[in-house]
RODO-2510 file (C-alpha; in nm, 4 decimals, decimal comma):
residues 407
     n   res          X          Y          Z
     1     m     5,0262     1,3174    -0,0102
     2     f     4,6231     1,4369     0,0673
     3     i     4,5385     1,5613    -0,2325
     4     l     4,6141     1,2280    -0,3537
     5     l     4,4543     1,0157    -0,1472
     6     t     4,1230     1,2750    -0,2071
     7     a     4,1588     1,2046    -0,5712
     8     s     4,1876     0,8502    -0,5268
     9     c     3,8742     0,8527    -0,3269
    10     l     3,6575     1,0380    -0,6132
    11     v     3,7823     0,8469    -0,8884
    12     a     3,6776     0,5473    -0,6489
    13     i     3,3204     0,6470    -0,6191
    14     l     3,3376     0,7351    -0,9866
    15     t     3,4504     0,4253    -1,1133
    16     y     3,1556     0,2753    -0,8523
    17     l     2,8614     0,5358    -0,9233
    18     i     2,9579     0,4610    -1,3069
    19     y     2,9625     0,0750    -1,2769
    20     e     2,6393     0,0775    -1,0481
    21     q     2,4888     0,2839    -1,3866
    22     r     2,5512     0,0873    -1,6352
    23     q     2,4534    -0,2311    -1,3995
    24     l     2,1126    -0,0273    -1,3896
    25     k     2,0564     0,0265    -1,7538
    26     k     2,1610    -0,3557    -1,8007
    27     c     1,8455    -0,4473    -1,5973
    28     y     1,6297    -0,1734    -1,7824
    29     r     1,7254    -0,3523    -2,1156
    30     a     1,6577    -0,7159    -1,9411
    31     i     1,3100    -0,6030    -1,8215
    32     p     1,1483    -0,3267    -2,0155
    33     i     0,8474    -0,3093    -1,8151
    34     r     0,8772    -0,1261    -1,4993
    35     v     0,5689     0,0058    -1,3002
    36     c     0,5996     0,2207    -1,0016
    37     v     0,2863     0,2002    -0,7555
    38     t     0,3003     0,4784    -0,5003
    39     g     0,0690     0,6693    -0,3048
    40     t    -0,0595     0,7009     0,0257
    41     r    -0,3098     0,3910     0,0716
    42     g    -0,3898     0,0716    -0,1166
    43     k     0,0089     0,0110    -0,2827
    44     s     0,0490    -0,3188    -0,1744
    45     s    -0,3029    -0,4312    -0,3395
    46     i    -0,2628    -0,2763    -0,6337
    47     t     0,1318    -0,3919    -0,6916
    48     r    -0,0030    -0,7682    -0,6012
    49     m    -0,3191    -0,6786    -0,8673
    50     i    -0,0828    -0,5583    -1,1318
    51     t     0,1885    -0,8801    -1,0762
    52     w    -0,1085    -1,1399    -1,0958
    53     l    -0,2627    -1,0016    -1,4687
    54     l     0,0598    -0,9448    -1,6241
    55     q     0,1198    -1,3041    -1,5161
    56     r    -0,2166    -1,4240    -1,6372
    57     e    -0,1324    -1,2407    -1,9793
    58     g     0,2188    -1,4349    -2,0452
    59     l     0,4323    -1,2023    -1,9319
    60     p     0,7088    -1,3154    -1,6802
    61     t     0,6468    -1,0576    -1,4085
    62     c     0,8556    -1,0379    -1,0632
    63     g     0,7128    -0,7848    -0,8060
    64     k     0,7430    -0,6833    -0,4698
    65     i     0,5443    -0,5083    -0,2173
    66     t     0,7312    -0,3092     0,0528
    67     g     0,3965    -0,2878     0,3263
    68     t     0,3451    -0,4249     0,6766
    69     n     0,5258    -0,7780     0,5222
    70     a     0,7993    -0,7235     0,2524
    71     r     0,7572    -0,9611    -0,0135
    72     f     0,9301    -1,0707    -0,3699
    73     l     0,6619    -1,1876    -0,5884
    74     r     0,8240    -1,4470    -0,8714
    75     p     0,6777    -1,5527    -1,1985
    76     d     0,5845    -1,8539    -1,1030
    77     g     0,3121    -1,6944    -0,8514
    78     t     0,4981    -1,7965    -0,5476
    79     e     0,6737    -1,5559    -0,3289
    80     e     0,9011    -1,4977    -0,0470
    81     p     0,9961    -1,2603     0,2639
    82     i     1,2477    -1,0000     0,2126
    83     v     1,5359    -1,0265     0,4562
    84     r     1,6879    -0,7490     0,5972
    85     k     2,0010    -0,7135     0,7953
    86     r     1,9418    -0,3506     0,8316
    87     p     1,6574    -0,0755     0,8154
    88     a     1,5022    -0,0671     0,4965
    89     s     1,6542     0,1493     0,2534
    90     i     1,5710     0,2410    -0,1450
    91     l     1,8769     0,1113    -0,2235
    92     e     1,7361    -0,2272    -0,2012
    93     q     1,5470    -0,1710    -0,5499
    94     k     1,8571    -0,2034    -0,7103
    95     r     1,9157    -0,5101    -0,5462
    96     m     1,4884    -0,6631    -0,5916
    97     l     1,5674    -0,5246    -0,9868
    98     r     1,8707    -0,7501    -1,0202
    99     r     1,6869    -0,9974    -0,8776
   100     a     1,3800    -0,9675    -1,0832
   101     a     1,6393    -1,0034    -1,4058
   102     q     1,7756    -1,2813    -1,3240
   103     e     1,4102    -1,4435    -1,2712
   104     g     1,3568    -1,4023    -1,6517
   105     a     1,1088    -1,1217    -1,5544
   106     y     0,9638    -0,9087    -1,8897
   107     a     0,8108    -0,6947    -1,6591
   108     y     0,8915    -0,5696    -1,2619
   109     v     0,6271    -0,4109    -1,0368
   110     s     0,7136    -0,2281    -0,7234
   111     e     0,5807    -0,0849    -0,4127
   112     v     0,7624     0,2563    -0,4032
   113     m     0,9374     0,3039    -0,0743
   114     s     1,0361     0,6156    -0,0449
   115     v     0,8286     0,9011     0,2183
   116     t     1,0106     1,1725     0,1675
   117     p     1,0551     1,3539    -0,1633
   118     e     1,4112     1,3814    -0,1829
   119     y     1,3908     0,9764    -0,1492
   120     q     1,1186     0,9507    -0,3277
   121     n     1,2488     1,0892    -0,6727
   122     t     1,5894     0,9201    -0,6201
   123     e     1,3970     0,5928    -0,6412
   124     t     1,1521     0,6327    -0,9065
   125     k     1,3880     0,8413    -1,1650
   126     r     1,7594     0,7266    -1,0722
   127     i     1,6810     0,3847    -0,9921
   128     l     1,3756     0,2389    -1,1084
   129     s     1,3106     0,4663    -1,4404
   130     p     0,9462     0,3531    -1,4507
   131     t     0,7604     0,3021    -1,7829
   132     h     0,4641     0,3367    -1,5923
   133     l     0,3474     0,4750    -1,2496
   134     v     0,0300     0,4376    -1,0864
   135     i    -0,0782     0,6961    -0,8133
   136     a    -0,3033     0,5481    -0,5667
   137     n    -0,4545     0,8019    -0,3636
   138     v    -0,3758     1,1312    -0,1839
   139     r    -0,4327     1,1622     0,1881
   140     a    -0,2745     1,3394     0,5053
   141     d    -0,0270     1,1015     0,5808
   142     h     0,3435     1,1478     0,7175
   143     l     0,2735     1,5279     0,7225
   144     s     0,5996     1,5804     0,8663
   145     v     0,8279     1,5117     0,5666
   146     t     0,6060     1,4657     0,2456
   147     g     0,4534     1,8146     0,3363
   148     a     0,2106     2,0162     0,5051
   149     s    -0,0989     1,9976     0,2546
   150     l    -0,2464     1,7308     0,0588
   151     e    -0,2098     1,9556    -0,2618
   152     e     0,1971     1,9176    -0,1180
   153     i     0,1938     1,5693    -0,0921
   154     g    -0,0134     1,5132    -0,4635
   155     s     0,2123     1,7464    -0,6518
   156     v     0,5284     1,5044    -0,4822
   157     f     0,4075     1,2050    -0,6259
   158     f     0,3524     1,3389    -0,9736
   159     r     0,6828     1,5328    -0,9901
   160     s     0,8631     1,1891    -0,8794
   161     a     0,7592     1,0598    -1,2257
   162     p     1,0472     1,0568    -1,4772
   163     t     0,9242     1,2657    -1,7949
   164     h     0,8866     0,9547    -2,0386
   165     t     0,6645     0,7734    -1,7929
   166     l     0,2883     0,7001    -1,8554
   167     i     0,0802     0,7744    -1,5244
   168     v    -0,2086     0,5944    -1,4183
   169     t    -0,4220     0,7162    -1,1519
   170     t    -0,7876     0,8392    -1,0612
   171     r    -0,9795     1,1659    -1,2327
   172     d    -0,9935     1,2865    -0,8615
   173     v    -0,5979     1,2890    -0,8179
   174     a    -0,5555     1,4092    -1,1876
   175     t    -0,7831     1,7160    -1,1838
   176     r    -0,6936     1,7953    -0,8251
   177     y    -0,2958     1,7415    -0,7793
   178     g    -0,1489     1,7235    -1,1555
   179     a    -0,1940     2,0596    -1,3085
   180     n     0,1472     2,1255    -1,2700
   181     r     0,3316     1,8361    -1,4135
   182     p     0,4871     1,8571    -1,6961
   183     s     0,3170     1,9146    -2,0151
   184     s     0,4955     1,6238    -2,2053
   185     q     0,3783     1,3794    -1,9364
   186     r     0,0630     1,1239    -2,0140
   187     v    -0,2147     1,0918    -1,7754
   188     i    -0,4575     0,8095    -1,7855
   189     s    -0,7609     0,9449    -1,5796
   190     v    -0,9771     0,6257    -1,4135
   191     e    -1,3851     0,6362    -1,3138
   192     a    -1,4092     0,3088    -1,0919
   193     e    -1,7698     0,2679    -1,2105
   194     h    -1,6309     0,2176    -1,5688
   195     f    -1,4839    -0,1312    -1,4588
   196     p    -1,6725    -0,4466    -1,4233
   197     f    -1,6016    -0,4837    -1,0347
   198     d    -1,7259    -0,7996    -0,8766
   199     p    -1,6358    -0,8079    -0,5115
   200     l    -1,7520    -1,1767    -0,5057
   201     d    -1,4469    -1,2089    -0,7256
   202     f    -1,1663    -1,1827    -0,4841
   203     s    -1,0743    -1,3832    -0,1606
   204     y    -1,0547    -1,0549     0,0324
   205     p    -1,2102    -0,7303     0,0345
   206     e    -1,0733    -0,5026    -0,2185
   207     f    -1,1813    -0,1349    -0,3241
   208     p    -1,3268    -0,0612    -0,6342
   209     e    -1,0638     0,1795    -0,7027
   210     n    -0,7728     0,0050    -0,6565
   211     y    -0,9196    -0,2675    -0,8515
   212     a    -0,9741    -0,0088    -1,1586
   213     l    -0,6091     0,1404    -1,1289
   214     a    -0,4542    -0,1675    -1,1563
   215     v    -0,6931    -0,2891    -1,4737
   216     s    -0,6238     0,0477    -1,6382
   217     c    -0,1968     0,0378    -1,5703
   218     v    -0,2158    -0,3264    -1,7272
   219     e    -0,4047    -0,2268    -2,0421
   220     e    -0,2015     0,0559    -2,1002
   221     v     0,1383    -0,1768    -2,0410
   222     l    -0,0133    -0,4444    -2,3386
   223     k    -0,1235    -0,1132    -2,5918
   224     s     0,2836    -0,0140    -2,5481
   225     l     0,4114    -0,3801    -2,5672
   226     s     0,5431    -0,3212    -2,9144
   227     e     0,6986    -0,0186    -2,8276
   228     f     0,9575    -0,1869    -2,5881
   229     d     1,2634    -0,3525    -2,7937
   230     s     1,4522    -0,5586    -2,4726
   231     g     1,6202    -0,7934    -2,7846
   232     r     1,3260    -1,0550    -2,6560
   233     p     1,0605    -1,1441    -2,8407
   234     v     0,7630    -0,9830    -2,6904
   235     p     0,4960    -1,2684    -2,5764
   236     k     0,1824    -1,1399    -2,7345
   237     e     0,0129    -1,4564    -2,8421
   238     n    -0,2400    -1,5178    -2,5211
   239     l    -0,2735    -1,1760    -2,4377
   240     t    -0,6410    -1,1334    -2,3249
   241     d    -0,8644    -0,8258    -2,1434
   242     p    -0,7425    -0,7833    -1,8280
   243     r    -1,1459    -0,7028    -1,7480
   244     t    -1,2316    -1,0472    -1,8172
   245     i    -0,9623    -1,2397    -1,6204
   246     s    -1,0643    -1,3996    -1,2712
   247     m    -0,9071    -1,2376    -0,9347
   248     k    -0,9853    -1,6007    -0,8006
   249     g    -0,6712    -1,7368    -0,6188
   250     l    -0,4745    -1,3577    -0,5721
   251     r    -0,3453    -1,3798    -0,2294
   252     s    -0,4274    -1,0827     0,0213
   253     d    -0,1325    -0,8895     0,1868
   254     f    -0,0930    -0,8875     0,5365
   255     g    -0,2280    -0,6081     0,6539
   256     v    -0,6046    -0,6243     0,4653
   257     l    -0,9141    -0,5524     0,5769
   258     r    -1,0646    -0,9000     0,7412
   259     a    -1,3091    -0,9664     1,0262
   260     w    -1,3664    -1,2860     1,2430
   261     k    -1,6358    -1,4011     1,4907
   262     a    -1,5302    -1,4671     1,8491
   263     y    -1,6815    -1,4714     2,1442
   264     g    -2,0338    -1,3774     1,9476
   265     k    -1,8871    -1,0221     1,8224
   266     v    -1,7434    -0,9383     1,4462
   267     f    -1,3582    -0,8018     1,5701
   268     v    -1,2360    -0,6077     1,2548
   269     s    -0,8878    -0,5570     1,1835
   270     g    -0,8748    -0,2259     1,0202
   271     f    -0,5294    -0,1269     1,1214
   272     a    -0,3197    -0,1015     0,7802
   273     a    -0,4977     0,2119     0,6913
   274     n    -0,3104     0,4691     0,8934
   275     d    -0,4623     0,7936     0,8440
   276     p    -0,8410     0,9356     0,9315
   277     e    -0,9695     0,9514     0,5888
   278     s    -0,9096     0,5912     0,5163
   279     t    -1,0168     0,4631     0,8218
   280     e    -1,3590     0,6284     0,7173
   281     s    -1,3598     0,4187     0,3941
   282     i    -1,2665     0,1150     0,6251
   283     l    -1,5616     0,2074     0,8636
   284     q    -1,8298     0,2616     0,6272
   285     a    -1,7475    -0,0400     0,4047
   286     c    -1,7907    -0,2602     0,7751
   287     e    -2,0886    -0,0580     0,8206
   288     r    -2,2520    -0,2021     0,5004
   289     a    -2,1448    -0,5391     0,5738
   290     f    -2,2069    -0,6181     0,9043
   291     g    -2,5134    -0,3742     0,9484
   292     w    -2,4279    -0,1972     1,2996
   293     p    -2,3594     0,1776     1,3232
   294     r    -2,0507     0,3172     1,4329
   295     n    -2,1633     0,4496     1,7580
   296     e    -2,2719     0,1044     1,8814
   297     a    -1,9273    -0,0653     1,8461
   298     i    -1,6346    -0,0465     2,0655
   299     g    -1,3146     0,0956     1,8439
   300     w    -0,9360     0,0105     1,9632
   301     c    -0,6786     0,2435     1,8228
   302     h    -0,2953     0,1766     1,8214
   303     l    -0,0641     0,4365     1,7896
   304     r     0,2911     0,3719     1,7347
   305     i     0,5673     0,5974     1,9449
   306     d     0,7629     0,6154     1,6480
   307     k     0,4520     0,8440     1,4484
   308     g     0,3674     1,1398     1,6566
   309     e     0,1993     1,2811     1,3580
   310     r    -0,0254     1,0393     1,3672
   311     s    -0,1286     1,0182     1,6735
   312     l    -0,1458     1,4353     1,6414
   313     q    -0,3606     1,3363     1,3830
   314     w    -0,6246     1,1243     1,5398
   315     l    -0,6301     1,3615     1,8598
   316     e    -0,7313     1,6392     1,6044
   317     e    -0,9857     1,4384     1,4564
   318     w    -1,1358     1,3466     1,7757
   319     q    -1,0975     1,6779     1,9228
   320     q    -1,3206     1,8189     1,6099
   321     k    -1,5703     1,5964     1,5235
   322     g    -1,5299     1,3514     1,8466
   323     i    -1,5800     0,9799     1,9423
   324     p    -1,7422     0,8073     1,6783
   325     f    -1,7695     0,4668     1,8711
   326     r    -1,9372     0,3582     2,1765
   327     k    -1,6091     0,3185     2,3401
   328     l    -1,2540     0,3852     2,2275
   329     y    -0,9897     0,1772     2,3669
   330     l    -0,6028     0,3408     2,3361
   331     s    -0,2564     0,1531     2,3128
   332     g     0,0728     0,2193     2,2148
   333     g     0,3365     0,5323     2,2503
   334     h     0,1376     0,7736     2,2739
   335     a    -0,2382     0,6358     2,4678
   336     v    -0,1584     0,7853     2,7516
   337     a    -0,0630     1,1092     2,6429
   338     v    -0,3987     1,1108     2,3858
   339     k    -0,6262     1,0192     2,6587
   340     r    -0,5407     1,3030     2,9173
   341     r    -0,5793     1,5399     2,6449
   342     l    -0,8779     1,3820     2,4970
   343     r    -1,0634     1,4292     2,8694
   344     n    -1,3428     1,1869     2,7574
   345     p    -1,4983     0,9293     2,9714
   346     k    -1,5499     0,7248     2,6768
   347     v    -1,1874     0,6454     2,6258
   348     s    -0,9915     0,3929     2,8182
   349     l    -0,5975     0,2479     2,7770
   350     l    -0,5511    -0,1399     2,6765
   351     r    -0,2329    -0,1913     2,8223
   352     e     0,0208    -0,4719     2,7054
   353     a    -0,0895    -0,8078     2,7533
   354     p    -0,1311    -1,1656     2,6169
   355     m    -0,3278    -1,1234     2,2739
   356     e    -0,5729    -1,3729     2,4415
   357     h    -0,6125    -1,1666     2,7215
   358     i    -0,6805    -0,8523     2,5309
   359     v    -0,9569    -1,0242     2,2869
   360     k    -1,1279    -1,1464     2,5627
   361     i    -1,1240    -0,7703     2,7387
   362     l    -1,2702    -0,6362     2,4147
   363     s    -1,5433    -0,9015     2,4191
   364     e    -1,6957    -0,8205     2,7449
   365     e    -1,7330    -0,4845     2,6657
   366     t    -2,1793    -0,4878     2,5289
   367     s    -2,1388    -0,4209     2,1734
   368     p    -2,1748    -0,6320     1,8322
   369     a    -1,8458    -0,5318     1,7011
   370     v    -1,4523    -0,4477     1,8153
   371     f    -1,2747    -0,2171     1,5495
   372     g    -0,9205    -0,1961     1,5434
   373     f    -0,7462     0,0637     1,3533
   374     g    -0,4350     0,3170     1,3818
   375     n    -0,1336     0,1386     1,3165
   376     i    -0,0996    -0,2524     1,2423
   377     k     0,3278    -0,2793     1,3740
   378     g     0,3034    -0,4551     1,6896
   379     f    -0,0317    -0,4902     1,8674
   380     g    -0,2024    -0,4982     1,5755
   381     a    -0,0031    -0,7731     1,3618
   382     r    -0,0391    -0,9690     1,6930
   383     f    -0,3945    -0,9279     1,6650
   384     v    -0,4640    -1,0575     1,3302
   385     e    -0,1946    -1,3584     1,4019
   386     y    -0,4212    -1,4656     1,6843
   387     l    -0,7285    -1,4496     1,5141
   388     s    -0,6274    -1,5887     1,2440
   389     s    -0,4577    -1,9124     1,3815
   390     d    -0,7875    -2,0884     1,4756
   391     p    -1,0719    -2,0891     1,2109
   392     a    -1,2636    -2,3204     1,3779
   393     r    -1,2611    -2,1265     1,6878
   394     f    -1,2682    -1,7740     1,5016
   395     p    -1,4158    -1,8366     1,1603
   396     p    -1,3488    -1,5736     0,9068
   397     c    -1,6104    -1,2974     0,7926
   398     s    -1,6682    -1,2176     0,4721
   399     i    -1,6750    -0,7893     0,4036
   400     q    -1,7494    -0,7328    -0,0021
   401     v    -1,6599    -0,3975    -0,0565
   402     t    -1,9270    -0,2372    -0,2721
   403     k    -1,9118    -0,0187    -0,6098
   404     e    -2,0652     0,2637    -0,4120
   405     r    -1,7585     0,5610    -0,4772
   406     l    -1,6249     0,5342    -0,0899
   407     p    -1,4192     0,9326    -0,0141
***
């Protein structure tokens, strides 16, 4: 009886797996262009740009943002939140792929959800099977699960691509981390200085590397349109050079770099850049845009209780290089422990309080600017929502990212 029951369960599981695989293949036939965007930072912005450009080329395109606020991008340019009744799972990609097929999408652009190498392999190779994979960059983040070094992290991104997938990444990433990829795998190496990046063409601060990767990916998609056989006519009549398409009207991601004028100071939200290297890029952009040096600014780092490796990363950064700000406020789960370890008079704690009270405390400091970073979840999101809620009282500031190469 036990053997019979076990055999029945195995048959049921096998039948289900075969059914799921057939459903995925049905989606692949319906959506011949599938783009995945992976990397450490900038995935949401690049996903939005690729989706925008393909839609402007006349290709019905759906997109999926996995970042701070998960979003499904529809072919008509509208978007809607992705409602989750349980913790995020890569199985969500199956549902979104089916949704894109139902929407009549010819292309689907998705930000990769996974962090661990095993899940990333499953998500890309077994679920999405992308025709194109964009690797944004390689930074030190999620070290406890992605790898102990940048080399390990970079190799995970390259290994996650199926052999038929075309990889688009920066020349630096391709050179440093792509050496061990299969010889049959094609890689397009991108250099931002070869693309006509205009910061004024965006309604939000964007980085030239992200723009170059998005445009290059779309160029490769357009080149290979004739290779796709989905039983649907290839919409080629309205194709234009993606480098000439305006980015005005493109929506920004919730966590994008932004700033406001409040109480005579500039308040900056750089919370979505979680690691020191990405934060350094944003800090440099702010110094160039506003003209204040970081040693005159007030820093505010929000730490998440469930991201212990990031808190340790920041602690080691400050222990090795010192506090770069006039004063540093810490908030979140590990704030007390990090302050105790630093033993630096520049460091203070920012306790839980209404956001109006927190902004008021920060505004009383003698400084031209307040720079928020670390993590946007919780305090950071409330900070952005509060300052964005009243443009008349807190007017937004323009931050133009120059075409200088950022670290």
